N, CA, C and O atoms as a printed pandas DataFrame, in Angstrom:
     atom_number atom_name residue_name chain_id  residue_number  x_coord  y_coord  z_coord
0              1         N          MET        A               1   28.346  -42.845   85.752
1              2        CA          MET        A               1   27.364  -41.931   86.277
2              3         C          MET        A               1   26.765  -42.535   87.542
3              4         O          MET        A               1   27.496  -42.905   88.460
4              5         N          ALA        A               2   25.450  -42.636   87.594
5              6        CA          ALA        A               2   24.788  -43.135   88.795
6              7         C          ALA        A               2   24.786  -44.654   88.804
7              8         O          ALA        A               2   24.782  -45.298   87.755
8              9         N          GLU        A               3   24.789  -45.202   89.980
9             10        CA          GLU        A               3   24.671  -46.642   90.118
10            11         C          GLU        A               3   23.216  -46.950   90.424
11            12         O          GLU        A               3   22.515  -46.131   91.019
12            13         N          PHE        A               4   22.766  -48.120   90.021
13            14        CA          PHE        A               4   21.358  -48.459   90.171
14            15         C          PHE        A               4   21.199  -49.642   91.093
15            16         O          PHE        A               4   22.031  -50.548   91.135
16            17         N          GLU        A               5   20.104  -49.609   91.834
17            18        CA          GLU        A               5   19.775  -50.720   92.704
18            19         C          GLU        A               5   18.288  -50.993   92.541
19            20         O          GLU        A               5   17.454  -50.108   92.735
20            21         N          SER        A               6   17.974  -52.214   92.186
21            22        CA          SER        A               6   16.579  -52.565   91.963
22            23         C          SER        A               6   15.946  -52.991   93.285
23            24         O          SER        A               6   16.571  -53.664   94.104
24            25         N          THR        A               7   14.706  -52.590   93.471
25            26        CA          THR        A               7   13.971  -53.006   94.657
26            27         C          THR        A               7   13.008  -54.138   94.326
27            28         O          THR        A               7   12.280  -54.601   95.203
28            29         N          ARG        A               8   12.992  -54.589   93.076
29            30        CA          ARG        A               8   12.065  -55.622   92.630
30            31         C          ARG        A               8   12.711  -56.998   92.494
31            32         O          ARG        A               8   12.036  -57.947   92.095
32            33         N          GLY        A               9   13.948  -57.129   92.801
33            34        CA          GLY        A               9   14.591  -58.421   92.659
34            35         C          GLY        A               9   15.045  -58.693   91.235
35            36         O          GLY        A               9   15.573  -59.768   90.954
36            37         N          ARG        A              10   14.852  -57.750   90.343
37            38        CA          ARG        A              10   15.341  -57.898   88.973
38            39         C          ARG        A              10   16.739  -57.322   88.860
39            40         O          ARG        A              10   17.205  -56.575   89.720
40            41         N          LYS        A              11   17.387  -57.693   87.772
41            42        CA          LYS        A              11   18.720  -57.154   87.496
42            43         C          LYS        A              11   18.604  -55.652   87.209
43            44         O          LYS        A              11   17.690  -55.219   86.507
44            45         N          ALA        A              12   19.530  -54.868   87.752
45            46        CA          ALA        A              12   19.536  -53.425   87.519
46            47         C          ALA        A              12   19.828  -53.133   86.046
47            48         O          ALA        A              12   20.545  -53.900   85.402
48            49         N          PRO        A              13   19.286  -52.037   85.500
49            50        CA          PRO        A              13   19.531  -51.716   84.092
50            51         C          PRO        A              13   21.001  -51.382   83.858
51            52         O          PRO        A              13   21.712  -50.945   84.763
52            53         N          SER        A              14   21.438  -51.602   82.612
53            54        CA          SER        A              14   22.817  -51.274   82.269
54            55         C          SER        A              14   22.912  -49.802   81.944
55            56         O          SER        A              14   21.912  -49.154   81.636
56            57         N          SER        A              15   24.121  -49.277   82.013
57            58        CA          SER        A              15   24.354  -47.866   81.759
58            59         C          SER        A              15   25.569  -47.725   80.849
59            60         O          SER        A              15   26.642  -48.250   81.146
60            61         N          GLU        A              16   25.394  -47.020   79.748
61            62        CA          GLU        A              16   26.482  -46.733   78.812
62            63         C          GLU        A              16   26.547  -45.221   78.643
63            64         O          GLU        A              16   25.521  -44.585   78.401
64            65         N          THR        A              17   27.742  -44.632   78.768
65            66        CA          THR        A              17   27.892  -43.187   78.654
66            67         C          THR        A              17   28.743  -42.850   77.438
67            68         O          THR        A              17   29.801  -43.437   77.211
68            69         N          SER        A              18   28.250  -41.886   76.661
69            70        CA          SER        A              18   28.979  -41.365   75.504
70            71         C          SER        A              18   29.223  -39.883   75.742
71            72         O          SER        A              18   28.338  -39.169   76.215
72            73         N          VAL        A              19   30.434  -39.422   75.411
73            74        CA          VAL        A              19   30.741  -37.998   75.522
74            75         C          VAL        A              19   31.084  -37.455   74.147
75            76         O          VAL        A              19   31.671  -38.149   73.318
76            77         N          VAL        A              20   30.708  -36.205   73.917
77            78        CA          VAL        A              20   31.064  -35.505   72.688
78            79         C          VAL        A              20   32.120  -34.486   73.082
79            80         O          VAL        A              20   31.943  -33.736   74.042
80            81         N          TYR        A              21   33.230  -34.461   72.330
81            82        CA          TYR        A              21   34.348  -33.598   72.703
82            83         C          TYR        A              21   34.975  -32.945   71.483
83            84         O          TYR        A              21   34.777  -33.376   70.347
84            85         N          ASP        A              22   35.734  -31.897   71.750
85            86        CA          ASP        A              22   36.459  -31.189   70.708
86            87         C          ASP        A              22   37.861  -31.788   70.633
87            88         O          ASP        A              22   38.617  -31.679   71.598
88            89         N          PRO        A              23   38.236  -32.423   69.508
89            90        CA          PRO        A              23   39.541  -33.080   69.428
90            91         C          PRO        A              23   40.718  -32.094   69.426
91            92         O          PRO        A              23   41.859  -32.498   69.645
92            93         N          ARG        A              24   40.452  -30.825   69.183
93            94        CA          ARG        A              24   41.541  -29.837   69.165
94            95         C          ARG        A              24   42.083  -29.568   70.555
95            96         O          ARG        A              24   43.279  -29.323   70.713
96            97         N          ASN        A              25   41.213  -29.610   71.580
97            98        CA          ASN        A              25   41.676  -29.293   72.927
98            99         C          ASN        A              25   41.225  -30.316   73.973
99           100         O          ASN        A              25   41.607  -30.209   75.138
100          101         N          GLY        A              26   40.424  -31.297   73.577
101          102        CA          GLY        A              26   39.970  -32.338   74.500
102          103         C          GLY        A              26   38.783  -31.935   75.365
103          104         O          GLY        A              26   38.354  -32.710   76.220
104          105         N          ARG        A              27   38.251  -30.742   75.158
105          106        CA          ARG        A              27   37.139  -30.258   75.985
106          107         C          ARG        A              27   35.870  -31.047   75.713
107          108         O          ARG        A              27   35.449  -31.179   74.564
108          109         N          ILE        A              28   35.263  -31.570   76.765
109          110        CA          ILE        A              28   34.008  -32.305   76.651
110          111         C          ILE        A              28   32.878  -31.279   76.609
111          112         O          ILE        A              28   32.767  -30.421   77.484
112          113         N          VAL        A              29   32.043  -31.383   75.577
113          114        CA          VAL        A              29   30.949  -30.427   75.442
114          115         C          VAL        A              29   29.596  -31.039   75.790
115          116         O          VAL        A              29   28.621  -30.313   75.984
116          117         N          TYR        A              30   29.527  -32.360   75.869
117          118        CA          TYR        A              30   28.244  -33.007   76.140
118          119         C          TYR        A              30   28.485  -34.442   76.597
119          120         O          TYR        A              30   29.378  -35.121   76.091
120          121         N          ALA        A              31   27.691  -34.893   77.547
121          122        CA          ALA        A              31   27.728  -36.291   77.985
122          123         C          ALA        A              31   26.300  -36.814   78.010
123          124         O          ALA        A              31   25.386  -36.128   78.465
124          125         N          HIS        A              32   26.116  -38.030   77.519
125          126        CA          HIS        A              32   24.782  -38.631   77.491
126          127         C          HIS        A              32   24.878  -40.037   78.070
127          128         O          HIS        A              32   25.697  -40.843   77.630
128          129         N          GLU        A              33   24.041  -40.322   79.052
129          130        CA          GLU        A              33   24.009  -41.648   79.664
130          131         C          GLU        A              33   22.798  -42.398   79.132
131          132         O          GLU        A              33   21.664  -41.933   79.247
132          133         N          PHE        A              34   23.052  -43.563   78.549
133          134        CA          PHE        A              34   21.999  -44.417   78.004
134          135         C          PHE        A              34   21.739  -45.516   79.023
135          136         O          PHE        A              34   22.650  -46.265   79.375
136          137         N          ILE        A              35   20.512  -45.618   79.496
137          138        CA          ILE        A              35   20.150  -46.596   80.516
138          139         C          ILE        A              35   19.129  -47.549   79.922
139          140         O          ILE        A              35   18.077  -47.124   79.443
140          141         N          GLY        A              36   19.440  -48.839   79.954
141          142        CA          GLY        A              36   18.521  -49.804   79.372
142          143         C          GLY        A              36   18.829  -51.220   79.782
143          144         O          GLY        A              36   19.497  -51.465   80.786
144          145         N          ASP        A              37   18.327  -52.159   78.980
145          146        CA          ASP        A              37   18.435  -53.575   79.332
146          147         C          ASP        A              37   19.691  -54.251   78.805
147          148         O          ASP        A              37   19.854  -55.459   78.982
148          149         N          GLY        A              38   20.594  -53.496   78.153
149          150        CA          GLY        A              38   21.834  -54.090   77.651
150          151         C          GLY        A              38   21.726  -54.654   76.253
151          152         O          GLY        A              38   22.672  -55.268   75.760
152          153         N          THR        A              39   20.578  -54.456   75.596
153          154        CA          THR        A              39   20.412  -54.931   74.226
154          155         C          THR        A              39   20.099  -53.743   73.321
155          156         O          THR        A              39   19.792  -52.653   73.804
156          157         N          GLY        A              40   20.177  -53.955   72.020
157          158        CA          GLY        A              40   19.865  -52.899   71.061
158          159         C          GLY        A              40   20.787  -51.710   71.239
159          160         O          GLY        A              40   22.004  -51.868   71.332
160          161         N          ILE        A              41   20.208  -50.516   71.285
161          162        CA          ILE        A              41   21.005  -49.298   71.452
162          163         C          ILE        A              41   21.766  -49.295   72.780
163          164         O          ILE        A              41   22.789  -48.622   72.904
164          165         N          TYR        A              42   21.279  -50.034   73.762
165          166        CA          TYR        A              42   21.892  -50.064   75.088
166          167         C          TYR        A              42   22.996  -51.104   75.223
167          168         O          TYR        A              42   23.626  -51.201   76.276
168          169         N          GLY        A              43   23.232  -51.867   74.192
169          170        CA          GLY        A              43   24.245  -52.916   74.250
170          171         C          GLY        A              43   25.466  -52.594   73.411
171          172         O          GLY        A              43   25.573  -51.497   72.863
172          173         N          PRO        A              44   26.386  -53.541   73.307
173          174        CA          PRO        A              44   27.622  -53.342   72.552
174          175         C          PRO        A              44   27.384  -53.035   71.069
175          176         O          PRO        A              44   28.179  -52.323   70.456
176          177         N          ASP        A              45   26.317  -53.557   70.496
177          178        CA          ASP        A              45   26.041  -53.317   69.077
178          179         C          ASP        A              45   25.398  -51.958   68.820
179          180         O          ASP        A              45   25.185  -51.587   67.666
180          181         N          GLY        A              46   25.091  -51.223   69.863
181          182        CA          GLY        A              46   24.418  -49.934   69.703
182          183         C          GLY        A              46   25.333  -48.730   69.732
183          184         O          GLY        A              46   24.856  -47.601   69.841
184          185         N          ARG        A              47   26.644  -48.941   69.637
185          186        CA          ARG        A              47   27.605  -47.833   69.732
186          187         C          ARG        A              47   27.360  -46.748   68.683
187          188         O          ARG        A              47   27.356  -45.560   69.006
188          189         N          GLU        A              48   27.158  -47.147   67.446
189          190        CA          GLU        A              48   26.959  -46.161   66.381
190          191         C          GLU        A              48   25.677  -45.366   66.599
191          192         O          GLU        A              48   25.649  -44.156   66.376
192          193         N          GLU        A              49   24.641  -46.026   67.024
193          194        CA          GLU        A              49   23.373  -45.335   67.272
194          195         C          GLU        A              49   23.499  -44.386   68.463
195          196         O          GLU        A              49   22.946  -43.286   68.434
196          197         N          ARG        A              50   24.223  -44.797   69.516
197          198        CA          ARG        A              50   24.448  -43.912   70.666
198          199         C          ARG        A              50   25.240  -42.679   70.240
199          200         O          ARG        A              50   24.954  -41.570   70.692
200          201         N          ALA        A              51   26.235  -42.868   69.370
201          202        CA          ALA        A              51   27.011  -41.731   68.860
202          203         C          ALA        A              51   26.121  -40.785   68.072
203          204         O          ALA        A              51   26.234  -39.567   68.212
204          205         N          ARG        A              52   25.244  -41.328   67.252
205          206        CA          ARG        A              52   24.339  -40.501   66.451
206          207         C          ARG        A              52   23.418  -39.683   67.349
207          208         O          ARG        A              52   23.214  -38.492   67.112
208          209         N          VAL        A              53   22.865  -40.316   68.375
209          210        CA          VAL        A              53   21.962  -39.628   69.292
210          211         C          VAL        A              53   22.707  -38.510   70.029
211          212         O          VAL        A              53   22.188  -37.400   70.149
212          213         N          ALA        A              54   23.900  -38.788   70.517
213          214        CA          ALA        A              54   24.673  -37.785   71.247
214          215         C          ALA        A              54   24.997  -36.590   70.351
215          216         O          ALA        A              54   24.861  -35.443   70.777
216          217         N          LEU        A              55   25.427  -36.852   69.112
217          218        CA          LEU        A              55   25.738  -35.752   68.193
218          219         C          LEU        A              55   24.494  -34.953   67.822
219          220         O          LEU        A              55   24.559  -33.736   67.650
220          221         N          GLU        A              56   23.373  -35.633   67.700
221          222        CA          GLU        A              56   22.124  -34.929   67.394
222          223         C          GLU        A              56   21.754  -33.964   68.517
223          224         O          GLU        A              56   21.300  -32.851   68.250
224          225         N          GLU        A              57   21.941  -34.374   69.755
225          226        CA          GLU        A              57   21.666  -33.493   70.886
226          227         C          GLU        A              57   22.602  -32.282   70.879
227          228         O          GLU        A              57   22.183  -31.169   71.197
228          229         N          VAL        A              58   23.857  -32.499   70.518
229          230        CA          VAL        A              58   24.826  -31.402   70.486
230          231         C          VAL        A              58   24.469  -30.398   69.400
231          232         O          VAL        A              58   24.675  -29.198   69.583
232          233         N          ARG        A              59   23.944  -30.856   68.291
233          234        CA          ARG        A              59   23.588  -29.960   67.185
234          235         C          ARG        A              59   22.580  -28.885   67.609
235          236         O          ARG        A              59   22.509  -27.820   66.996
236          237         N          ARG        A              60   21.824  -29.162   68.629
237          238        CA          ARG        A              60   20.854  -28.182   69.122
238          239         C          ARG        A              60   21.528  -26.965   69.759
239          240         O          ARG        A              60   20.932  -25.892   69.838
240          241         N          HIS        A              61   22.774  -27.137   70.212
241          242        CA          HIS        A              61   23.433  -26.083   70.975
242          243         C          HIS        A              61   24.696  -25.521   70.320
243          244         O          HIS        A              61   25.131  -24.424   70.671
244          245         N          HIS        A              62   25.282  -26.238   69.391
245          246        CA          HIS        A              62   26.529  -25.799   68.768
246          247         C          HIS        A              62   26.294  -25.429   67.316
247          248         O          HIS        A              62   25.546  -26.095   66.600
248          249         N          LYS        A              63   26.941  -24.361   66.899
249          250        CA          LYS        A              63   26.764  -23.899   65.527
250          251         C          LYS        A              63   27.450  -24.812   64.521
251          252         O          LYS        A              63   26.933  -25.022   63.423
252          253         N          ASN        A              64   28.608  -25.357   64.882
253          254        CA          ASN        A              64   29.354  -26.181   63.948
254          255         C          ASN        A              64   29.846  -27.458   64.636
255          256         O          ASN        A              64   31.007  -27.532   65.038
256          257         N          PRO        A              65   28.980  -28.456   64.774
257          258        CA          PRO        A              65   29.393  -29.680   65.466
258          259         C          PRO        A              65   30.188  -30.655   64.585
259          260         O          PRO        A              65   30.547  -31.741   65.040
260          261         N          THR        A              66   30.464  -30.278   63.333
261          262        CA          THR        A              66   31.131  -31.210   62.425
262          263         C          THR        A              66   32.528  -31.584   62.886
263          264         O          THR        A              66   33.011  -32.668   62.560
264          265         N          GLN        A              67   33.187  -30.712   63.639
265          266        CA          GLN        A              67   34.538  -31.028   64.083
266          267         C          GLN        A              67   34.570  -31.764   65.422
267          268         O          GLN        A              67   35.645  -32.129   65.899
268          269         N          LEU        A              68   33.417  -31.984   66.024
269          270        CA          LEU        A              68   33.361  -32.685   67.295
270          271         C          LEU        A              68   33.396  -34.195   67.085
271          272         O          LEU        A              68   33.008  -34.693   66.028
272          273         N          ARG        A              69   33.864  -34.920   68.102
273          274        CA          ARG        A              69   33.974  -36.378   68.041
274          275         C          ARG        A              69   33.250  -36.997   69.237
275          276         O          ARG        A              69   33.000  -36.330   70.241
276          277         N          VAL        A              70   32.917  -38.286   69.110
277          278        CA          VAL        A              70   32.229  -39.020   70.177
278          279         C          VAL        A              70   33.163  -40.079   70.743
279          280         O          VAL        A              70   33.876  -40.759   70.005
280          281         N          MET        A              71   33.146  -40.206   72.055
281          282        CA          MET        A              71   33.890  -41.278   72.723
282          283         C          MET        A              71   32.913  -42.030   73.623
283          284         O          MET        A              71   32.133  -41.418   74.353
284          285         N          HIS        A              72   32.960  -43.342   73.565
285          286        CA          HIS        A              72   32.148  -44.188   74.441
286          287         C          HIS        A              72   33.022  -44.557   75.635
287          288         O          HIS        A              72   34.082  -45.163   75.480
288          289         N          LEU        A              73   32.570  -44.189   76.807
289          290        CA          LEU        A              73   33.366  -44.436   78.012
290          291         C          LEU        A              73   33.272  -45.896   78.426
291          292         O          LEU        A              73   32.279  -46.565   78.137
292          293         N          PRO        A              74   34.307  -46.394   79.103
293          294        CA          PRO        A              74   34.238  -47.768   79.611
294          295         C          PRO        A              74   33.027  -47.926   80.531
295          296         O          PRO        A              74   32.650  -46.988   81.234
296          297         N          SER        A              75   32.430  -49.094   80.525
297          298        CA          SER        A              75   31.197  -49.299   81.304
298          299         C          SER        A              75   31.423  -49.155   82.807
299          300         O          SER        A              75   30.468  -48.924   83.549
300          301         N          ASP        A              76   32.665  -49.287   83.272
301          302        CA          ASP        A              76   32.925  -49.142   84.707
302          303         C          ASP        A              76   33.316  -47.716   85.096
303          304         O          ASP        A              76   33.580  -47.452   86.269
304          305         N          PHE        A              77   33.358  -46.790   84.129
305          306        CA          PHE        A              77   33.744  -45.412   84.428
306          307         C          PHE        A              77   32.618  -44.698   85.169
307          308         O          PHE        A              77   31.449  -44.826   84.804
308          309         N          ARG        A              78   32.972  -43.949   86.207
309          310        CA          ARG        A              78   32.010  -43.143   86.954
310          311         C          ARG        A              78   32.580  -41.739   87.109
311          312         O          ARG        A              78   33.734  -41.578   87.506
312          313         N          PHE        A              79   31.775  -40.718   86.797
313          314        CA          PHE        A              79   32.187  -39.343   87.028
314          315         C          PHE        A              79   32.226  -39.090   88.525
315          316         O          PHE        A              79   31.305  -39.475   89.244
316          317         N          GLU        A              80   33.277  -38.449   88.997
317          318        CA          GLU        A              80   33.393  -38.091   90.411
318          319         C          GLU        A              80   32.801  -36.709   90.621
319          320         O          GLU        A              80   33.041  -35.812   89.812
320          321         N          PRO        A              81   32.038  -36.514   91.676
321          322        CA          PRO        A              81   31.456  -35.192   91.939
322          323         C          PRO        A              81   32.553  -34.145   92.125
323          324         O          PRO        A              81   33.594  -34.422   92.720
324          325         N          GLY        A              82   32.308  -32.950   91.614
325          326        CA          GLY        A              82   33.244  -31.845   91.793
326          327         C          GLY        A              82   34.515  -31.966   90.981
327          328         O          GLY        A              82   35.479  -31.246   91.241
328          329         N          THR        A              83   34.542  -32.858   90.005
329          330        CA          THR        A              83   35.728  -33.072   89.187
330          331         C          THR        A              83   35.417  -32.737   87.740
331          332         O          THR        A              83   34.369  -33.114   87.215
332          333         N          LEU        A              84   36.325  -32.033   87.107
333          334        CA          LEU        A              84   36.193  -31.717   85.689
334          335         C          LEU        A              84   37.007  -32.722   84.885
335          336         O          LEU        A              84   38.040  -33.207   85.347
336          337         N          TYR        A              85   36.540  -33.031   83.685
337          338        CA          TYR        A              85   37.207  -34.021   82.851
338          339         C          TYR        A              85   37.472  -33.455   81.458
339          340         O          TYR        A              85   36.836  -32.490   81.034
340          341         N          ARG        A              86   38.410  -34.065   80.766
341          342        CA          ARG        A              86   38.701  -33.767   79.369
342          343         C          ARG        A              86   39.199  -35.045   78.731
343          344         O          ARG        A              86   39.465  -36.031   79.419
344          345         N          ILE        A              87   39.324  -35.027   77.405
345          346        CA          ILE        A              87   39.879  -36.168   76.688
346          347         C          ILE        A              87   41.342  -35.858   76.383
347          348         O          ILE        A              87   41.645  -34.851   75.743
348          349         N          ASP        A              88   42.239  -36.715   76.835
349          350        CA          ASP        A              88   43.661  -36.544   76.549
350          351         C          ASP        A              88   43.891  -36.881   75.077
351          352         O          ASP        A              88   43.613  -37.999   74.643
352          353         N          ARG        A              89   44.396  -35.921   74.314
353          354        CA          ARG        A              89   44.556  -36.128   72.871
354          355         C          ARG        A              89   45.620  -37.170   72.546
355          356         O          ARG        A              89   45.510  -37.857   71.530
356          357         N          ARG        A              90   46.640  -37.303   73.376
357          358        CA          ARG        A              90   47.695  -38.283   73.086
358          359         C          ARG        A              90   47.261  -39.711   73.360
359          360         O          ARG        A              90   47.577  -40.617   72.588
360          361         N          THR        A              91   46.535  -39.920   74.461
361          362        CA          THR        A              91   46.162  -41.282   74.845
362          363         C          THR        A              91   44.743  -41.651   74.446
363          364         O          THR        A              91   44.363  -42.820   74.521
364          365         N          ALA        A              92   43.950  -40.660   74.020
365          366        CA          ALA        A              92   42.537  -40.861   73.654
366          367         C          ALA        A              92   41.756  -41.487   74.811
367          368         O          ALA        A              92   40.950  -42.396   74.611
368          369         N          ARG        A              93   42.008  -40.989   76.018
369          370        CA          ARG        A              93   41.303  -41.457   77.213
370          371         C          ARG        A              93   40.761  -40.263   77.984
371          372         O          ARG        A              93   41.277  -39.150   77.882
372          373         N          ILE        A              94   39.722  -40.514   78.747
373          374        CA          ILE        A              94   39.171  -39.469   79.588
374          375         C          ILE        A              94   40.042  -39.341   80.834
375          376         O          ILE        A              94   40.402  -40.342   81.453
376          377         N          VAL        A              95   40.379  -38.103   81.196
377          378        CA          VAL        A              95   41.229  -37.854   82.356
378          379         C          VAL        A              95   40.643  -36.688   83.147
379          380         O          VAL        A              95   39.940  -35.838   82.599
380          381         N          ALA        A              96   40.942  -36.663   84.429
381          382        CA          ALA        A              96   40.520  -35.545   85.265
382          383         C          ALA        A              96   41.355  -34.324   84.900
383          384         O          ALA        A              96   42.571  -34.413   84.731
384          385         N          ARG        A              97   40.681  -33.185   84.781
385          386        CA          ARG        A              97   41.379  -31.936   84.483
386          387         C          ARG        A              97   41.990  -31.397   85.755
387          388         O          ARG        A              97   41.356  -31.423   86.810
388          389         N          PRO        A              98   43.224  -30.906   85.669
389          390        CA          PRO        A              98   43.784  -30.279   86.871
390          391         C          PRO        A              98   43.006  -29.017   87.203
391          392         O          PRO        A              98   42.663  -28.230   86.320
392          393         N          VAL        A              99   42.738  -28.840   88.466
393          394        CA          VAL        A              99   41.995  -27.670   88.913
394          395         C          VAL        A              99   42.988  -26.617   89.367
395          396         O          VAL        A              99   43.844  -26.885   90.210
396          397         N          VAL        A             100   42.875  -25.424   88.813
397          398        CA          VAL        A             100   43.746  -24.323   89.195
398          399         C          VAL        A             100   43.079  -23.603   90.356
399          400         O          VAL        A             100   41.975  -23.079   90.209
400          401         N          PRO        A             101   43.739  -23.572   91.511
401          402        CA          PRO        A             101   43.108  -22.921   92.660
402          403         C          PRO        A             101   42.981  -21.419   92.408
403          404         O          PRO        A             101   43.843  -20.802   91.782
404          405         N          THR        A             102   41.906  -20.860   92.902
405          406        CA          THR        A             102   41.719  -19.423   92.765
406          407         C          THR        A             102   42.559  -18.712   93.813
407          408         O          THR        A             102   42.766  -19.228   94.911
408          409         N          ALA        A             103   43.039  -17.532   93.470
409          410        CA          ALA        A             103   43.847  -16.759   94.409
410          411         C          ALA        A             103   42.944  -16.180   95.489
411          412         O          ALA        A             103   41.873  -15.646   95.202
412          413         N          ALA        A             104   43.383  -16.292   96.704
413          414        CA          ALA        A             104   42.626  -15.727   97.818
414          415         C          ALA        A             104   42.808  -14.217   97.805
415          416         O          ALA        A             104   43.904  -13.729   97.533
416          417         N          PRO        A             105   41.757  -13.480   98.095
417          418        CA          PRO        A             105   41.909  -12.026   98.124
418          419         C          PRO        A             105   42.866  -11.613   99.234
419          420         O          PRO        A             105   42.790  -12.114  100.356
420          421         N          SER        A             106   43.758  -10.703   98.909
421          422        CA          SER        A             106   44.775  -10.311   99.882
422          423         C          SER        A             106   44.276   -9.230  100.829
423          424         O          SER        A             106   44.876   -8.992  101.878
424          425         N          GLY        A             107   43.174   -8.572  100.459
425          426        CA          GLY        A             107   42.679   -7.510  101.311
426          427         C          GLY        A             107   43.356   -6.183  101.011
427          428         O          GLY        A             107   42.904   -5.133  101.468
428          429         N          ARG        A             108   44.432   -6.229  100.250
429          430        CA          ARG        A             108   45.167   -5.021   99.886
430          431         C          ARG        A             108   44.794   -4.629   98.479
431          432         O          ARG        A             108   44.825   -5.467   97.578
432          433         N          ARG        A             109   44.452   -3.412   98.273
433          434        CA          ARG        A             109   44.052   -2.947   96.948
434          435         C          ARG        A             109   45.290   -2.512   96.183
435          436         O          ARG        A             109   46.094   -1.717   96.669
436          437         N          LEU        A             110   45.425   -3.047   94.979
437          438        CA          LEU        A             110   46.545   -2.685   94.140
438          439         C          LEU        A             110   46.159   -1.513   93.261
439          440         O          LEU        A             110   45.102   -1.524   92.631
440          441         N          SER        A             111   46.998   -0.520   93.218
441          442        CA          SER        A             111   46.747    0.649   92.397
442          443         C          SER        A             111   47.327    0.443   91.021
443          444         O          SER        A             111   48.427   -0.089   90.875
444          445         N          THR        A             112   46.592    0.862   90.012
445          446        CA          THR        A             112   47.091    0.749   88.639
446          447         C          THR        A             112   47.722    2.050   88.172
447          448         O          THR        A             112   48.292    2.108   87.082
448          449         N          LYS        A             113   47.625    3.092   88.987
449          450        CA          LYS        A             113   48.220    4.366   88.627
450          451         C          LYS        A             113   49.695    4.375   89.005
451          452         O          LYS        A             113   50.103    3.785   90.005
452          453         N          LYS        A             114   50.487    5.065   88.174
453          454        CA          LYS        A             114   51.908    5.227   88.505
454          455         C          LYS        A             114   52.034    6.335   89.548
455          456         O          LYS        A             114   51.371    7.370   89.487
456          457         N          ARG        A             115   52.881    6.074   90.465
457          458        CA          ARG        A             115   53.093    7.081   91.510
458          459         C          ARG        A             115   54.125    8.100   91.029
459          460         O          ARG        A             115   55.135    7.739   90.424
460          461         N          SER        A             116   53.860    9.357   91.302
461          462        CA          SER        A             116   54.827   10.385   90.938
462          463         C          SER        A             116   55.734   10.637   92.121
463          464         O          SER        A             116   55.319   10.513   93.273
464          465         N          ARG        A             117   56.958   10.989   91.836
465          466        CA          ARG        A             117   57.930   11.223   92.911
466          467         C          ARG        A             117   58.039   12.655   93.232
467          468         O          ARG        A             117   58.811   13.032   94.113
């Protein structure tokens, strides 16, 4: 997510991102960035608690979150602006989704009526 720069001469806070996704199609339904000092919930031992928090947030918006799963992204992962992501079911990794370009309007109107001869 965002990179941090401290103006106080202290070490910048750590950032851990967890995503909640649908394992049937890899669609990411929620992402939560945890920012802290690298200990407790913000550290390596806090993975289960981060997963619980992320799923709890999803429960507010989804009727049946029981089939959703949580993935903790690598600490060096950064979302790129204007890019969509999904979880690849075969590799269990986050990947950029291919973007299907929209068709440009041709300016010509297509008729749906059959022409009579």
